[in-house]
Every structure is written in structure tokens, then in C-alpha cells.
LUMKE-699804 format. One line per field, with one value per residue (C-alpha): residue number from 1; residue in three letters; x, y, z. Coordinates in nm, 2 decimals. Each point is the difference from the previous one (the first is absolute). Layout:
REM residues N
num	(NUM:...)
residu	(Ala:...)
xx	(X:...)
yy	(Y:...)
zz	(Z:...)
REM end
This chain:
REM residues 556
num	(1:2:3:4:5:6:7:8:9:10:11:12:13:14:15:16:17:18:19:20:21:22:23:24:25:26:27:28:29:30:31:32:33:34:35:36:37:38:39:40:41:42:43:44:45:46:47:48:49:50:51:52:53:54:55:56:57:58:59:60:61:62:63:64:65:66:67:68:69:70:71:72:73:74:75:76:77:78:79:80:81:82:83:84:85:86:87:88:89:90:91:92:93:94:95:96:97:98:99:100:101:102:103:104:105:106:107:108:109:110:111:112:113:114:115:116:117:118:119:120:121:122:123:124:125:126:127:128:129:130:131:132:133:134:135:136:137:138:139:140:141:142:143:144:145:146:147:148:149:150:151:152:153:154:155:156:157:158:159:160:161:162:163:164:165:166:167:168:169:170:171:172:173:174:175:176:177:178:179:180:181:182:183:184:185:186:187:188:189:190:191:192:193:194:195:196:197:198:199:200:201:202:203:204:205:206:207:208:209:210:211:212:213:214:215:216:217:218:219:220:221:222:223:224:225:226:227:228:229:230:231:232:233:234:235:236:237:238:239:240:241:242:243:244:245:246:247:248:249:250:251:252:253:254:255:256:257:258:259:260:261:262:263:264:265:266:267:268:269:270:271:272:273:274:275:276:277:278:279:280:281:282:283:284:285:286:287:288:289:290:291:292:293:294:295:296:297:298:299:300:301:302:303:304:305:306:307:308:309:310:311:312:313:314:315:316:317:318:319:320:321:322:323:324:325:326:327:328:329:330:331:332:333:334:335:336:337:338:339:340:341:342:343:344:345:346:347:348:349:350:351:352:353:354:355:356:357:358:359:360:361:362:363:364:365:366:367:368:369:370:371:372:373:374:375:376:377:378:379:380:381:382:383:384:385:386:387:388:389:390:391:392:393:394:395:396:397:398:399:400:401:402:403:404:405:406:407:408:409:410:411:412:413:414:415:416:417:418:419:420:421:422:423:424:425:426:427:428:429:430:431:432:433:434:435:436:437:438:439:440:441:442:443:444:445:446:447:448:449:450:451:452:453:454:455:456:457:458:459:460:461:462:463:464:465:466:467:468:469:470:471:472:473:474:475:476:477:478:479:480:481:482:483:484:485:486:487:488:489:490:491:492:493:494:495:496:497:498:499:500:501:502:503:504:505:506:507:508:509:510:511:512:513:514:515:516:517:518:519:520:521:522:523:524:525:526:527:528:529:530:531:532:533:534:535:536:537:538:539:540:541:542:543:544:545:546:547:548:549:550:551:552:553:554:555:556)
residu	(Met:His:Lys:Gly:Ala:Phe:Tyr:Thr:Leu:Ile:Leu:Ile:Leu:Ile:Ser:Thr:Met:Ser:Phe:Ala:Gln:Glu:Thr:Ala:Lys:Phe:Thr:Arg:Gln:Asp:Thr:Leu:Lys:Gly:Ser:Ile:Thr:Pro:Glu:Arg:Glu:Trp:Trp:Asn:Leu:Thr:Tyr:Tyr:His:Leu:Asp:Val:Lys:Val:Asp:Pro:Glu:Asn:Lys:Thr:Ile:Ser:Gly:Lys:Asn:Thr:Ile:Arg:Tyr:Lys:Val:Leu:Lys:Pro:His:Asn:Val:Met:Gln:Ile:Asp:Leu:Gln:Glu:Pro:Met:Lys:Ile:Thr:Lys:Ile:Thr:Gln:Ser:Asn:Lys:Glu:Ile:Lys:Phe:Thr:Arg:Glu:Gly:Asn:Val:Phe:Trp:Val:Lys:Leu:Val:Glu:Lys:Gln:His:Glu:Gly:Ser:Val:Asn:Glu:Val:Val:Val:His:Phe:Glu:Gly:Ser:Pro:Ile:Ile:Ala:Lys:Asn:Pro:Pro:Trp:Asp:Gly:Gly:Leu:Thr:Trp:Gln:Lys:Asp:Lys:Asn:Gly:Asn:His:Phe:Ile:Ala:Asn:Ala:Asn:Gln:Gly:Ile:Gly:Ala:Ser:Val:Trp:Trp:Pro:Cys:Lys:Asp:His:Pro:Tyr:Asp:Glu:Val:Glu:Asn:Met:Lys:Ile:Ser:Val:Thr:Val:Pro:Glu:Asn:Leu:Met:Asp:Val:Ser:Asn:Gly:Arg:Leu:Ile:Lys:Val:Asp:His:Asn:Lys:Lys:Glu:Gln:Thr:Lys:Thr:Tyr:His:Trp:Glu:Val:Asn:Asn:Pro:Ile:Asn:Asn:Tyr:Gly:Val:Asn:Ile:Ser:Ile:Gly:Asp:Tyr:Ala:His:Phe:Ser:Glu:Val:Tyr:Asp:Gly:Glu:Lys:Gly:Lys:Leu:Asp:Cys:Asn:Tyr:Tyr:Val:Leu:Ser:Tyr:Asn:Leu:Glu:Lys:Ala:Lys:Glu:Gln:Phe:Lys:Asp:Ala:Lys:Arg:Thr:Leu:Gln:Ala:Leu:Glu:His:Trp:Phe:Gly:Pro:Tyr:Pro:Phe:Tyr:Glu:Asp:Gly:Tyr:Lys:Leu:Val:Glu:Val:Pro:Tyr:Leu:Gly:Met:Glu:His:Gln:Ser:Ala:Val:Thr:Tyr:Gly:Asn:Gly:Tyr:Lys:Asn:Gly:Tyr:Lys:Gly:Asn:Asp:Leu:Ser:Gly:Thr:Gly:Trp:Gly:Leu:Thr:Phe:Asp:Phe:Ile:Ile:Ile:His:Glu:Ser:Gly:His:Glu:Trp:Phe:Ala:Asn:Asn:Ile:Thr:Asp:Lys:Asp:Val:Ala:Asp:Met:Trp:Ile:His:Glu:Ser:Phe:Thr:Ala:Tyr:Ser:Glu:Asn:Leu:Phe:Leu:Asn:Tyr:His:Asn:Gly:Lys:Glu:Ala:Ser:Ala:Ala:Tyr:Val:Leu:Gly:Thr:Arg:Ser:Ala:Ile:Gln:Asn:Asp:Arg:Pro:Ile:Ile:Gly:His:Tyr:Asn:Val:Ser:His:His:Gly:Ser:Gly:Asp:Met:Tyr:Tyr:Lys:Gly:Ala:Asn:Met:Leu:His:Thr:Leu:Arg:Gln:Ile:Val:Asn:Asp:Asp:Glu:Lys:Trp:Arg:Ser:Ile:Leu:Arg:Gly:Leu:Asn:Lys:Asp:Phe:Tyr:His:Gln:Val:Val:Thr:Thr:Gln:Gln:Val:Glu:Ser:Tyr:Leu:Ser:Lys:Arg:Val:Gly:Arg:Asp:Met:Ser:Ser:Phe:Phe:Asp:Gln:Tyr:Leu:Arg:Asn:Thr:Lys:Ile:Pro:Thr:Leu:Glu:Tyr:Arg:Lys:Arg:Asp:Gly:Asn:Leu:Phe:Tyr:Arg:Trp:Gly:Asn:Ala:Val:Tyr:Gly:Phe:Asn:Met:Pro:Ile:Lys:Ile:Tyr:Ile:Asn:Gly:Glu:Glu:Lys:Trp:Leu:Glu:Pro:Thr:Thr:Thr:Trp:Asn:Thr:Leu:Glu:Gly:Leu:Pro:Ala:Asp:Phe:Glu:Val:Lys:Val:Asp:Pro:Asn:Phe:Tyr:Val:Gly:Glu:Met:Asn:Val:Met:Gly:Arg:Phe:Ser:Glu:Val:Lys:Pro:Glu:Lys)
xx	(-2.58:-0.21:0.22:-0.12:0.05:0.35:0.10:-0.14:0.24:0.29:-0.08:-0.02:0.33:0.18:-0.16:0.14:0.34:0.02:0.07:-0.25:0.06:-0.28:0.07:0.26:0.02:0.35:0.14:0.34:0.04:-0.06:0.27:0.25:-0.07:0.00:0.27:0.38:0.03:0.32:0.03:0.00:0.20:0.33:0.07:0.00:-0.09:0.27:-0.10:-0.27:0.02:-0.36:-0.01:-0.35:-0.17:-0.36:-0.23:-0.31:-0.19:0.00:0.02:0.30:0.34:0.32:0.35:0.25:0.10:0.36:0.00:0.33:0.01:0.23:0.00:-0.07:0.02:0.04:-0.32:-0.09:-0.37:-0.11:-0.35:-0.09:-0.35:-0.20:-0.38:-0.22:-0.06:0.35:0.26:0.38:0.14:0.37:0.24:0.37:0.30:0.35:-0.16:-0.13:-0.37:-0.12:-0.32:-0.30:-0.35:-0.31:-0.24:-0.27:0.16:0.33:0.29:0.24:0.35:0.24:0.35:0.29:0.29:0.12:-0.13:0.28:-0.07:0.11:0.01:-0.19:-0.17:-0.26:-0.29:-0.17:-0.37:-0.18:-0.37:-0.30:-0.38:-0.31:-0.01:-0.31:-0.20:-0.07:-0.38:0.01:0.35:0.18:-0.20:-0.08:0.34:0.17:0.07:-0.22:-0.03:-0.18:0.01:0.01:-0.25:0.23:-0.01:0.35:0.08:0.00:0.14:0.11:0.03:-0.14:0.06:0.05:-0.26:0.03:0.38:0.27:0.02:-0.33:0.21:0.37:0.20:0.15:0.04:-0.34:0.01:0.06:0.27:0.28:0.04:0.23:0.30:-0.02:-0.13:-0.02:-0.33:-0.01:-0.33:-0.06:-0.32:-0.13:0.20:-0.29:-0.02:0.22:0.06:0.06:0.13:0.18:0.33:0.19:-0.02:0.34:-0.05:-0.26:0.07:-0.17:-0.08:-0.07:-0.05:-0.26:-0.15:0.04:0.20:0.16:0.01:0.27:-0.05:0.23:-0.09:0.28:-0.19:-0.17:-0.35:-0.29:-0.15:-0.34:0.16:0.16:-0.21:-0.05:-0.21:-0.04:-0.17:0.02:0.17:0.11:0.28:0.08:0.22:0.12:0.27:-0.10:0.25:-0.03:0.16:0.26:0.06:-0.14:-0.28:-0.09:-0.38:-0.13:-0.36:-0.15:-0.36:-0.21:0.09:-0.34:0.01:0.33:-0.14:-0.24:0.29:0.23:-0.26:-0.11:0.34:0.10:-0.12:0.31:0.24:-0.23:-0.02:0.38:0.03:-0.25:0.11:0.37:-0.08:-0.19:0.16:0.36:0.17:-0.17:0.15:0.10:0.19:0.23:-0.30:-0.19:-0.38:-0.26:-0.37:-0.14:-0.35:-0.17:-0.34:-0.09:-0.02:0.36:0.27:0.32:0.24:0.34:0.15:-0.27:-0.32:-0.30:-0.29:-0.36:-0.20:-0.14:0.19:-0.25:0.05:-0.12:-0.06:-0.15:-0.14:-0.14:0.12:0.05:-0.01:-0.33:0.16:0.09:0.38:0.02:-0.08:0.31:0.24:0.02:-0.05:0.19:0.31:0.03:-0.10:0.20:0.30:-0.02:0.06:0.35:0.08:-0.24:-0.02:0.31:0.25:-0.14:-0.17:-0.20:0.17:-0.34:-0.32:-0.18:0.19:-0.12:-0.13:0.36:-0.04:-0.36:-0.05:0.30:-0.07:-0.37:0.14:0.23:-0.31:-0.06:0.36:0.00:-0.28:0.18:0.30:-0.19:-0.32:0.06:-0.07:-0.37:-0.06:0.20:-0.19:-0.34:0.10:0.12:-0.29:-0.24:0.13:-0.13:-0.33:0.17:0.11:-0.19:0.16:-0.08:0.31:0.35:0.25:0.26:-0.06:0.11:0.37:0.18:-0.30:0.01:-0.30:-0.05:-0.23:-0.30:-0.02:-0.01:0.38:-0.06:-0.21:-0.02:0.38:0.03:-0.22:0.21:0.31:-0.18:-0.09:0.36:0.11:-0.23:0.16:0.35:-0.14:0.31:-0.01:0.37:0.06:-0.27:0.16:0.34:-0.17:-0.14:0.33:0.18:-0.20:0.10:0.37:0.04:-0.20:0.14:-0.05:-0.10:-0.28:-0.15:-0.26:-0.28:0.20:0.30:-0.22:-0.19:0.32:0.15:-0.30:-0.02:0.36:-0.01:-0.34:0.15:-0.26:-0.12:-0.26:-0.06:-0.36:-0.06:0.10:-0.19:-0.31:0.02:0.17:-0.12:-0.34:-0.32:-0.13:0.02:0.14:-0.26:0.07:-0.26:-0.07:-0.24:-0.02:-0.09:0.06:0.28:0.18:0.05:0.02:0.14:0.14:0.05:-0.27:-0.04:0.38:0.26:0.17:0.24:-0.11:0.13:0.01:0.02:-0.26:-0.06:-0.34:-0.14:-0.17:-0.21:0.24:0.32:0.24:0.06:0.20:-0.13:0.18:-0.30:0.04:-0.27:-0.08:-0.16:0.21:-0.11:0.07:-0.09:-0.06:-0.20:-0.28:-0.33:-0.15:0.25:0.00:0.23:0.11:0.24:0.25:-0.14:0.35:0.01:-0.17:-0.21:-0.36:-0.14:-0.28:-0.14:-0.13:-0.31:-0.04:0.04:0.31:0.12:0.32:0.20:-0.05:0.15:-0.20:-0.15)
yy	(-1.41:0.13:0.10:0.35:0.05:-0.15:0.25:0.28:-0.12:0.01:0.36:0.10:-0.16:0.16:0.33:-0.04:-0.10:0.33:0.20:0.23:0.37:0.12:0.37:0.18:0.29:-0.01:0.19:0.13:-0.30:-0.22:0.18:-0.02:-0.37:-0.09:0.22:0.00:0.33:0.20:-0.11:-0.36:0.00:0.13:-0.32:-0.37:-0.26:-0.26:-0.15:-0.01:-0.14:-0.01:-0.07:0.00:-0.11:-0.12:0.03:-0.21:0.09:0.37:-0.04:0.22:-0.01:0.19:-0.01:0.14:-0.03:0.06:0.13:-0.02:0.19:0.11:0.37:0.05:0.38:0.25:0.09:0.06:-0.09:-0.37:-0.13:-0.28:-0.15:-0.11:0.00:0.14:-0.08:-0.14:0.26:0.05:0.09:0.06:0.00:-0.01:0.01:-0.07:-0.03:0.36:0.08:0.18:0.21:-0.11:0.12:-0.18:0.05:-0.26:-0.34:0.16:0.11:0.26:-0.07:0.29:-0.15:0.19:-0.19:0.07:-0.26:-0.06:-0.17:-0.37:-0.02:-0.26:0.13:-0.11:0.14:-0.18:0.06:-0.07:-0.05:-0.13:-0.02:-0.20:-0.06:0.00:-0.33:-0.17:-0.01:-0.25:-0.13:-0.04:0.25:0.26:-0.02:0.06:-0.22:-0.30:-0.07:-0.33:-0.30:-0.37:-0.25:-0.07:0.36:0.08:0.33:-0.03:0.31:0.10:0.29:0.03:0.34:-0.01:0.27:0.22:-0.02:-0.14:0.33:-0.09:-0.17:0.09:0.30:-0.04:0.14:-0.12:0.00:-0.30:0.16:-0.05:-0.35:-0.04:-0.23:-0.21:0.03:-0.14:-0.04:-0.04:-0.06:-0.03:-0.19:-0.16:-0.31:-0.24:0.12:-0.01:0.26:-0.10:0.26:0.01:-0.17:-0.24:-0.03:0.10:-0.03:0.03:0.20:-0.10:0.30:-0.17:0.31:0.14:-0.34:0.06:-0.14:0.19:-0.17:0.12:-0.05:0.09:0.08:-0.03:0.12:0.32:0.02:0.23:0.18:-0.16:-0.34:0.05:-0.19:-0.11:-0.31:-0.08:-0.30:-0.34:-0.16:-0.35:-0.05:-0.26:0.01:-0.17:0.06:0.06:-0.11:0.30:0.16:0.18:-0.29:-0.07:0.23:0.00:0.00:0.08:0.00:0.17:-0.08:0.02:-0.29:-0.17:0.02:-0.19:-0.32:0.18:0.22:-0.29:-0.13:0.33:0.15:-0.27:0.26:0.21:-0.24:-0.05:0.38:0.04:-0.28:0.16:0.36:-0.07:-0.18:0.30:0.30:-0.12:-0.06:0.11:0.35:-0.02:-0.32:0.19:0.08:-0.32:-0.05:0.01:-0.05:0.17:-0.03:0.33:0.12:0.14:-0.15:0.04:0.22:-0.02:0.10:-0.07:-0.34:-0.01:-0.05:0.03:-0.25:0.00:-0.20:-0.23:-0.31:-0.03:-0.02:0.28:0.35:-0.06:-0.33:0.17:-0.04:0.35:-0.14:-0.19:-0.30:-0.23:0.04:0.27:-0.26:-0.21:0.23:0.24:0.34:0.20:-0.22:0.02:0.37:0.15:-0.21:0.11:0.35:-0.10:0.04:0.28:0.26:-0.10:-0.09:0.25:0.29:0.29:0.34:0.17:-0.15:0.10:-0.29:-0.26:-0.21:-0.12:-0.17:-0.12:-0.09:-0.23:-0.15:-0.07:-0.16:-0.21:-0.19:-0.10:-0.10:-0.21:-0.20:-0.02:-0.16:-0.25:-0.06:0.09:0.28:-0.06:0.02:0.32:0.16:-0.10:0.16:0.34:0.03:-0.08:0.29:0.24:0.00:0.22:0.27:0.32:0.24:0.28:0.21:-0.04:-0.24:0.27:0.26:0.36:0.06:0.18:-0.01:-0.37:-0.09:-0.35:-0.09:-0.23:-0.33:-0.14:0.00:-0.35:-0.20:0.24:0.02:-0.37:-0.04:0.27:-0.21:-0.32:0.18:0.11:-0.36:-0.09:0.27:-0.13:-0.34:-0.18:-0.12:-0.04:0.35:0.12:-0.17:0.15:0.35:-0.05:-0.13:0.28:0.26:-0.14:-0.03:0.34:0.19:-0.20:0.18:0.32:0.26:0.05:0.21:-0.11:0.14:-0.22:-0.31:0.09:0.07:-0.33:-0.20:0.17:-0.07:-0.36:-0.07:0.15:0.26:0.34:-0.08:0.36:0.01:-0.33:0.13:0.33:-0.21:-0.22:0.21:0.36:-0.07:-0.17:-0.12:-0.36:0.00:-0.15:-0.20:0.13:-0.21:-0.08:-0.28:0.04:-0.20:-0.21:0.31:0.09:0.37:0.08:0.28:0.09:0.21:0.14:0.05:0.26:0.19:-0.23:-0.32:-0.28:-0.32:-0.32:-0.26:-0.37:-0.10:-0.32:-0.02:-0.32:-0.14:0.09:0.23:0.34:0.30:0.35:0.34:0.23:0.38:0.25:0.02:-0.27:-0.28:-0.30:-0.37:-0.14:-0.33:-0.17:-0.25:0.16:-0.11:0.02:0.03:0.22:-0.07:0.22:-0.17:0.06:0.02:0.36:0.25:0.17:0.04:-0.10:0.15:-0.13:0.33:-0.18:-0.12:0.13:0.05:-0.28:-0.05:-0.30:-0.25:-0.35:-0.30:-0.20)
zz	(0.13:-0.29:-0.30:-0.01:0.37:-0.03:-0.27:0.21:0.28:-0.24:-0.10:0.37:0.07:-0.29:0.08:0.35:-0.14:-0.19:0.31:-0.16:-0.02:-0.23:0.03:-0.20:0.25:0.15:0.30:0.09:0.22:-0.30:-0.19:0.29:0.03:-0.37:-0.16:0.01:0.18:0.01:0.36:-0.11:-0.32:0.14:0.21:-0.07:0.25:0.08:0.34:0.26:0.35:0.12:0.37:0.15:0.32:-0.03:0.29:-0.07:0.31:-0.08:-0.38:-0.03:-0.18:0.10:-0.12:-0.24:-0.36:-0.10:-0.36:-0.19:-0.33:-0.27:-0.10:-0.37:0.01:0.28:0.19:0.36:0.03:0.01:-0.03:0.24:-0.01:0.30:0.01:0.27:0.28:0.02:0.09:-0.01:0.34:-0.09:-0.30:0.04:-0.24:0.14:0.35:-0.02:0.00:-0.31:-0.05:-0.20:-0.08:-0.08:-0.29:0.02:-0.07:-0.10:0.22:-0.13:0.15:0.00:-0.01:0.16:-0.14:-0.35:-0.25:-0.24:-0.33:0.02:0.38:0.19:0.32:0.25:0.20:0.28:0.03:0.33:-0.01:0.19:-0.01:-0.07:-0.37:-0.21:0.06:-0.33:-0.06:-0.29:-0.05:-0.23:-0.21:0.27:0.16:0.33:0.30:0.10:0.37:0.06:0.22:-0.10:0.13:0.30:0.10:-0.12:-0.17:-0.38:-0.17:-0.35:-0.24:-0.35:-0.16:-0.37:-0.08:0.30:0.01:0.23:0.18:0.17:0.27:-0.05:-0.12:-0.34:-0.35:-0.11:-0.37:-0.23:-0.22:0.26:0.15:0.29:-0.10:0.32:0.35:0.35:0.18:0.38:0.17:0.37:0.11:0.31:0.09:-0.08:-0.36:-0.31:-0.27:-0.36:-0.23:-0.34:-0.07:0.22:0.38:0.14:0.37:0.28:0.32:0.32:0.21:0.33:0.20:-0.24:-0.08:-0.37:-0.29:-0.29:-0.34:-0.23:-0.38:-0.28:-0.36:-0.25:-0.31:-0.10:0.14:-0.06:0.30:0.00:-0.01:0.35:0.26:0.35:0.07:0.37:0.15:0.18:-0.30:-0.07:-0.26:-0.26:-0.31:-0.31:-0.26:-0.36:-0.27:-0.23:-0.30:0.21:0.24:0.35:0.11:0.37:0.03:0.35:0.11:0.31:0.10:0.31:0.22:-0.02:-0.39:-0.04:-0.15:-0.23:-0.12:-0.07:-0.25:-0.15:-0.04:-0.24:-0.26:0.09:-0.16:-0.30:-0.04:0.01:-0.27:-0.23:0.04:-0.03:-0.32:-0.14:0.16:0.09:0.33:0.32:0.05:0.37:0.06:0.24:0.23:-0.04:-0.05:0.27:0.04:0.32:0.13:0.08:0.11:-0.35:-0.35:-0.11:-0.14:-0.21:0.27:-0.15:0.11:0.27:-0.20:0.24:-0.01:0.13:-0.25:0.27:-0.14:-0.28:-0.38:-0.22:0.13:0.35:-0.15:-0.31:-0.36:-0.15:-0.35:0.03:-0.18:0.28:-0.07:0.27:0.27:-0.09:0.17:0.30:-0.16:0.27:-0.01:-0.38:-0.05:0.29:-0.08:-0.36:0.12:0.10:-0.37:-0.09:0.28:0.20:-0.26:-0.26:0.18:-0.15:0.02:0.05:0.15:-0.32:-0.16:0.25:-0.29:-0.03:0.34:-0.03:-0.37:-0.02:0.34:-0.09:-0.32:0.21:0.13:-0.36:-0.05:0.32:-0.15:-0.34:0.17:0.21:-0.20:-0.35:-0.25:-0.04:0.38:0.03:-0.29:0.14:0.33:-0.13:-0.24:0.28:0.20:-0.27:0.19:0.26:-0.25:0.04:-0.25:0.24:-0.04:-0.14:0.15:0.03:0.27:0.05:0.04:0.29:0.24:0.12:-0.21:-0.15:-0.29:-0.02:0.17:-0.35:0.03:0.13:-0.25:-0.29:0.03:0.02:-0.32:-0.17:0.07:-0.11:-0.33:-0.04:0.04:-0.30:-0.21:0.08:-0.11:0.13:0.36:0.04:-0.13:0.24:0.29:-0.10:0.01:0.35:0.12:-0.17:0.18:0.33:-0.10:-0.18:0.27:0.29:0.33:-0.18:0.01:-0.34:-0.19:-0.23:-0.29:0.08:0.01:-0.32:-0.19:0.12:-0.10:-0.34:-0.07:0.10:-0.17:-0.32:-0.08:0.13:0.27:0.11:-0.13:0.16:0.34:-0.06:-0.06:0.30:0.26:-0.08:-0.14:0.12:-0.33:-0.12:-0.35:-0.24:-0.31:-0.24:-0.31:-0.27:-0.25:-0.37:-0.32:0.15:0.14:0.37:0.07:0.34:0.22:0.37:0.15:0.35:-0.02:0.07:-0.28:-0.20:0.17:-0.21:0.21:-0.20:0.08:-0.07:-0.14:-0.15:-0.34:-0.01:0.26:-0.18:0.19:-0.15:0.12:-0.07:0.03:0.05:0.03:0.07:-0.37:-0.20:-0.14:-0.22:0.00:-0.34:-0.16:0.27:-0.05:-0.08:0.33:0.28:0.38:0.21:0.35:0.19:0.23:0.35:0.15:-0.13:0.23:-0.26:-0.11:-0.34:-0.21:-0.32:-0.14:-0.09:0.35:0.35:0.22:0.22:0.21:-0.11:0.28:0.05:-0.09:0.28)
REM end
């Protein structure tokens, strides 16, 4: 493929990845979806039992969700989310039907029983319908109803952007993760369901000619990470000797892809090795690790990572970095598994902060290469992905309306973290920071402010202007300089107020660290004729004020 055409492909892919919402016009439904409403904040999720029957022929789902919750303060109206055209048919508490009304994708449930602070109660929500069919999963989400090449039904959900309530009733906001859950899925007897956690049992319903698969999740789980994957699956497994002991790794693939999967899925163990090294122990040993083949590209469903990369290295056989290094691993296995740490272990409290998921996980591709192929390979890869950065809008989105920022959260975010690694200038310290994030925020929902503060503290300097520059601004900071009489005059241009990031440069090949601000500083006593080179590992531009602007790019 011609280089220019290939980079065009990258931009298209990243633009698609952005789940783009270009308008800033928000509706009441956006607010109800994206904010912690009074009807949400008074109760805390403790347990779900999602019990569903899937009818592939009619493309319908029916069932019930038992919702157990702890009362944080007295209230009598509960918000339950379920998107049209799905509908709730009945809600009960203590075996008594209770009234509810619908407002778009929100159901207002009027509770009769007194809700005493500290009490743990349940409601059972019965539902049915034909959920939205995903047009372009996983980005344009919903349910995918396909058939494999043998004519067997092949079904899966992917609903990160649109929300889990596209197919089941829940508290559909990331701030409140259920503590544990059971998932029971009834499917035709010739098919298998694979969901999150561990398989507890399978019921054979001979009269109905169906089977019910019961899965149990013993860790907190975000709503969009809950999944059903249904097909004619073959199964194989292995045990990974990890940091916390033996980790069960189970793989479910279409029966005719078994031999290909046994070869391609060797990247799973390599991924666990690399990411445990950099991020700390896999966060869900109790629930195991799975890769599950699905009819779309892939998704980070917790403990049941879904896979549809066609058993090819790279991203559908392409190298997103343009360096060749992206073809040495299966992009979907590495990227979606990386989300087990950033998205599933550490989850954003508001969709506006989705960079916490995607920036660190895009960066994990680089760290995978670092572990297996060395630091030069990893740097070449992450710098290569700069061609995908658009700087179209800020990485952080609008709060309280379920709005994410630019698709630059992937590779601009990864290059921001790669730049931060240069500032730390100590790889073991950098590794301890990444591992510390996953330890100190273990199984938590977090805000951007929490992550920024943590990184500033561990780096040992105030990084607030750094994050303002890269997360809240679209400009590339530019090292402006001029040379005169053995002096180097320098400052940051194109920068936010107070930007003071240190940077490594080379004077005639000798390493120097500068501490530029947005006002002119001087480095004196240099040779009369000297050359300046900015370390390309910093995501910045440079401008010799006597020359023209150029972005700092890696050497070929």
C-alpha cells in the first residue's frame, strides 16, 4: 500500500475509533444518561442476576434482572435504564408488582416499601424486545446477529458507546459498578454462550431444546463489560503462571478455527507476561482470563475479551505505526487485553474521561513491544502512531452528558504518556508508577483529577500544565529557539499558560536538559557554531525562529 494511502487508512480508523459526537448540543436524554441523577445517587449497586433467553430466529431477548442494592439515603424513586425499542414488562419488590413510568430510555420506578438508610433491598425487572442491531460494531453498538460459514447462529453484543441498557435493564452509568453478578443465558441446544467470569453449570432444557449457561463474576464489573457471545464454539485452555499464582486462561473460537486459534492465541500469554511486568498482576484472577471469538473486531469485556481480528497480526493485517513493528503482534489481543487494567480494573467515573481507558491501553501496545523486543522497537512504534493524531478537539469530553473527547485519546494519549516517561527519565520508577496506579486504584472508578494528581505526586513535580496542554488543548507545544554568539535562547510557544515541561535536547550530539517556560531563557557558553536537536521521544514541535515550524519526528 502506498504510504500516503496507508496513513489515510490510519486516520479513518482512528476517526472511527472516536465514537465521534461532533456536536455539543445535548438533550435531556443525554443528561439522564450521563449524570448522577437524584434517582441514581441514593442507592448503591451490590449484585445483579441477569437471566436472559436469546431467540436467534426472531432476534429477540427476554428475561429478568434481579438488582440488589444498598440504600445510601431514603428515597422512593429509582432510575432504571433500558433503551428503546426494548421494554420493561413488570417490576417487583418483595414479590409485589410496583408501578413505573417511561421517559425515553429511562424508567422511573415508584417504590412502595420504605427505603431505610443502610438496608439492602432487591427489585426484579422483567424485560423483552428486539434490541438495536449494531450497524458497525464495536463503535456503533448494539447486538450483532450473524451466522458462521456453517450456517450456525453467531451472536454477540458490543455496546461501550451506546450503553449496556441497549439490551438489558441496569443502572447504566460508569460511576457505580456492581460488586459481583451472575449471568444466566439460555440459547438453542446446538449453541454455547460465553459470558464473564467462571462457568458454574449448564442446564439442559430438553423439552425446550435449549441450554442455559450460568456464569459467575466475583469482582466489580462495569456495565458495558457485561457480555454474551453465542456460537458453535470449540474450547481449549492453558494455565499461566502469573504474579498472583495460577491463572486459568480459556479460549472459545468457532469450531473450524480451532487450529488457527491455537497458534494465534499464543499472543495471549505473551500479553499477560508483558502487562503484568508493567502494570502489575492481572486484576481478575478469581474470574480467570478468556478470549472469545465474535463477529466484530473486538472489545474489552471483563474476563471475557472478545476477538475478531481474523487471526492476523497487526490491525486487520495492517500496521498502525507504519514501522513494521505493528505486524509482530496481534493488535486486538494486546489492545483489548490491556483494557483489563485500564477500563476494567481502573474505570472512568464519567465518559468524558475515557482517555484513562484508551490512552493507557494504546500505550500498552508500546509496552508490549518494550518487554519482548526492546526499548528502541517500542519507541519506534509509538512515535510511528503520531501520523494518526488529528488534534481536532480536546481529548477530554463534556461531563454529565455521556460525551467523550477526541479519538486522539488513543495515540495522542499514548504519545503523551511516552513523553511523560521521558520526563521521569528512570524506567524502573516509571514502571513503579504504572504498577502503583493499578494497585492504589484497584477495582475503582476514578476521575481525571485523581489520575493527574497521582501522576504529579509520583513524578515529583506539578504536571497540571502538562495535562492541560495535552488533554484539554489541541495545540502541539513548540520549542522555539534561536542561536546567537554561542548562546541558545529558548521558550515554549503554542502552549497553555504556565506550561513548563522539561525537555531533552542535544547540542552537537551532547545531551542537555532544558527547563523552558513561556518566556525566553538562555543557555550560555556554547561553541560559536553549534547544532540543536530535540529528542524526538517528546511529542512537541520545534521552531528555529530563523526557520520554519516543524513537528519533531523520529529518524528513519
